[in-house]
Backbone as CSV, one residue per row, in Angstrom:
resi,resn,N_x,N_y,N_z,CA_x,CA_y,CA_z,C_x,C_y,C_z
1,UNK,-9.988,-7.632,24.645,-10.957,-7.286,23.614,-12.141,-6.585,24.293
2,UNK,-12.511,-5.375,23.819,-13.598,-4.638,24.460,-14.944,-5.340,24.267
3,UNK,-15.805,-5.149,25.257,-17.153,-5.705,25.193,-17.999,-4.916,24.206
4,UNK,-18.606,-5.576,23.252,-19.491,-4.895,22.314,-20.922,-5.090,22.773
5,UNK,-21.643,-3.982,22.814,-23.056,-4.095,23.170,-23.832,-4.652,21.980
6,UNK,-24.799,-5.447,22.264,-25.651,-5.977,21.204,-26.474,-4.825,20.613
7,UNK,-26.514,-4.767,19.315,-27.272,-3.698,18.657,-28.758,-3.886,18.895
8,UNK,-29.391,-2.768,19.124,-30.829,-2.799,19.342,-31.563,-2.840,18.001
9,UNK,-32.704,-3.419,18.030,-33.560,-3.429,16.838,-34.104,-2.018,16.626
10,UNK,-34.349,-1.622,15.385,-34.946,-0.303,15.145,-36.304,-0.182,15.842
11,UNK,-36.570,1.009,16.354,-37.857,1.282,16.994,-38.658,2.199,16.088
12,UNK,-39.878,1.811,15.796,-40.745,2.609,14.927,-41.623,3.481,15.796
13,UNK,-41.618,4.763,15.508,-42.439,5.729,16.227,-43.716,5.957,15.423
14,UNK,-44.850,5.801,16.078,-46.138,5.984,15.415,-46.722,7.350,15.765
15,UNK,-47.381,7.925,14.806,-48.101,9.171,15.009,-49.491,8.959,14.403
16,UNK,-50.489,9.033,15.233,-51.873,8.764,14.817,-51.991,7.364,14.218
17,UNK,-51.249,6.420,14.816,-51.329,5.030,14.394,-50.541,4.694,13.140
18,UNK,-49.809,5.673,12.557,-49.045,5.436,11.333,-47.560,5.644,11.607
19,UNK,-46.707,4.851,10.970,-45.268,5.035,11.162,-44.839,6.448,10.763
20,UNK,-44.095,7.117,11.667,-43.665,8.490,11.404,-42.143,8.644,11.466
21,UNK,-41.467,7.798,12.238,-40.019,7.905,12.397,-39.473,6.565,12.865
22,UNK,-38.144,6.438,12.765,-37.478,5.229,13.216,-36.260,5.630,14.043
23,UNK,-36.076,4.979,15.173,-34.881,5.172,15.984,-33.987,3.956,15.744
24,UNK,-32.759,4.242,15.282,-31.817,3.147,15.016,-30.507,3.411,15.740
25,UNK,-29.716,2.368,15.885,-28.401,2.456,16.492,-27.530,3.413,15.668
26,UNK,-26.732,4.258,16.339,-25.913,5.248,15.635,-24.927,4.588,14.680
27,UNK,-24.383,3.436,15.047,-23.457,2.740,14.152,-24.176,2.278,12.877
28,UNK,-25.403,1.792,13.028,-26.197,1.392,11.860,-26.473,2.597,10.966
29,UNK,-26.774,3.733,11.589,-27.061,4.960,10.835,-25.832,5.399,10.042
30,UNK,-24.670,5.416,10.696,-23.448,5.823,10.006,-23.105,4.861,8.873
31,UNK,-23.333,3.571,9.090,-23.090,2.577,8.040,-24.017,2.822,6.846
32,UNK,-25.268,3.148,7.133,-26.218,3.440,6.051,-25.772,4.664,5.254
33,UNK,-25.291,5.705,5.939,-24.815,6.904,5.251,-23.622,6.591,4.353
34,UNK,-22.695,5.773,4.847,-21.533,5.390,4.050,-21.948,4.619,2.800
35,UNK,-22.893,3.703,2.954,-23.367,2.935,1.808,-24.061,3.834,0.791
36,UNK,-24.824,4.801,1.270,-25.497,5.753,0.382,-24.465,6.562,-0.397
37,UNK,-23.410,7.012,0.282,-22.353,7.748,-0.410,-21.691,6.878,-1.470
38,UNK,-21.468,5.605,-1.155,-20.870,4.686,-2.127,-21.754,4.548,-3.364
39,UNK,-23.057,4.423,-3.162,-23.992,4.294,-4.282,-23.970,5.563,-5.128
40,UNK,-23.957,6.724,-4.471,-23.910,7.989,-5.208,-22.627,8.097,-6.008
41,UNK,-21.495,7.677,-5.416,-20.220,7.706,-6.128,-20.251,6.797,-7.350
42,UNK,-20.831,5.605,-7.198,-20.913,4.675,-8.323,-21.804,5.221,-9.434
43,UNK,-22.888,5.897,-9.064,-23.767,6.501,-10.071,-23.035,7.610,-10.820
44,UNK,-22.278,8.424,-10.086,-21.527,9.504,-10.722,-20.470,8.925,-11.657
45,UNK,-19.792,7.869,-11.229,-18.786,7.225,-12.064,-19.409,6.652,-13.334
46,UNK,-20.567,6.033,-13.211,-21.254,5.485,-14.379,-21.602,6.600,-15.370
47,UNK,-22.049,7.741,-14.866,-22.365,8.879,-15.741,-21.101,9.399,-16.429
48,UNK,-20.021,9.471,-15.675,-18.765,9.965,-16.241,-18.259,9.042,-17.341
49,UNK,-18.476,7.741,-17.176,-17.995,6.783,-18.175,-18.789,6.842,-19.471
50,UNK,-19.975,7.434,-19.435,-20.778,7.563,-20.653,-20.204,8.621,-21.590
51,UNK,-19.476,9.588,-21.029,-18.917,10.677,-21.827,-17.566,10.246,-22.394
52,UNK,-17.273,10.668,-23.603,-15.969,10.302,-24.176,-14.838,11.025,-23.438
53,UNK,-13.700,10.363,-23.349,-12.543,10.968,-22.706,-11.967,12.050,-23.605
54,UNK,-11.514,13.111,-22.972,-10.882,14.188,-23.722,-9.490,14.412,-23.135
55,UNK,-8.507,14.366,-23.999,-7.133,14.539,-23.556,-6.587,15.852,-24.094
56,UNK,-5.686,16.447,-23.324,-4.979,17.648,-23.757,-3.497,17.350,-23.724
57,UNK,-2.781,18.054,-24.549,-1.330,17.962,-24.468,-0.888,18.671,-23.202
58,UNK,0.197,18.209,-22.624,0.706,18.785,-21.385,0.951,20.284,-21.531
59,UNK,1.470,20.694,-22.656,1.760,22.110,-22.879,0.474,22.948,-22.827
60,UNK,-0.606,22.431,-23.400,-1.888,23.148,-23.378,-2.419,23.256,-21.945
61,UNK,-2.310,22.162,-21.214,-2.782,22.170,-19.827,-2.004,23.192,-19.002
62,UNK,-0.696,23.215,-19.164,0.136,24.129,-18.388,-0.222,25.577,-18.709
63,UNK,-0.509,25.879,-19.972,-0.911,27.245,-20.344,-2.220,27.651,-19.682
64,UNK,-3.178,26.699,-19.577,-4.481,27.006,-18.996,-4.458,27.006,-17.474
65,UNK,-3.619,26.163,-16.900,-3.585,26.001,-15.444,-2.650,27.060,-14.852
66,UNK,-3.240,27.931,-14.043,-2.438,28.974,-13.414,-2.674,28.932,-11.911
67,UNK,-1.808,28.220,-11.188,-2.000,28.118,-9.742,-1.846,29.472,-9.055
68,UNK,-2.509,29.616,-7.907,-2.451,30.872,-7.151,-1.250,30.878,-6.220
69,UNK,-0.081,30.750,-6.812,1.134,30.690,-5.989,1.811,32.027,-5.985
């Protein structure tokens, strides 16, 4: 089993005595990005569910769908 390094605590960078940036572990950063994408996907899904479903007959879809083959 590979040795895992202990994650470092975020480091806050100050500029003129005020927080300006944060340095975090790359794995923590990637995890945060994934969670943000999940939240955005859930918001989009919630919006889509507000709209009524619209169905087409297969024949109508085939007439409209023209693949570039």
